[in-house]
N, C-alpha and C positions, 0 to 999 in steps of 0.2 A: 879789518875787512868786514863789510856788512853781512848780516845773516842772509843765507840764500833759501828762498822758499822751494820746497820740493815741487817738481813738475807733475803734471797729471800722469797717472799710470794708465797707459794705453793698450796693454796686451789684450784686453777684452773689449776694446772700444767698438769693434764691429758688431758685437752682440747687443750693445746697449744704446748706441747712438743712431738716430735717424739721419739719413742723408740731408734732408732739408735743414734740420737744426745745425748739423755740422757745417754746412756751407755758410749759413748765416753767422755762426760763431766764428769761423775762420776769417770771414770778411770784416766783421765789426764786433769783436767780443764785448766792447763797452756798451753796445746797444742792448746786449742781453744781461750783462752783469757790470753795472757801472763802476764797481770798485776793483775790477780785475786788473792785474798787472800785465796780462797777455796783450801783446801788440797785434794788430791785424796782420794776416799773412801777406808777405811781400811778393807774391807770385800771382799770375793771372793766366787766363786761357787754359791751354792744355796742361801746363804745370799745376795749376790750381786743381783741375779735374783729376790729375794723377795723385796729388796729395790727398784729396778726398777719398779716392779709390783705395789708396794705400791704408789710410786710417780705418776705413770700413772693412778692409781685409783682415784686420787684427782680431782674430777670434779664438786663438789658442792661449791658454794660461802660460805665462813665462814668469817665474818667480823674480821679484825685484832683486837687484844686486845687494849684497850685504854691505853695510857701511863699515 
């Protein structure tokens, strides 16, 4: 089985990300970081807006799960 890269830790994303950046990143991550393995978000319209709002609402520290 191939090694799995850890996902971004998002518990404080709402404190460190700007909405304009997040929207660009989710729509076209490779335009910002050409070597990323993250695919573009496969949602649009209200669902895309809800995804952005959810990520920006993450402002409380939640410790990552232990491996």
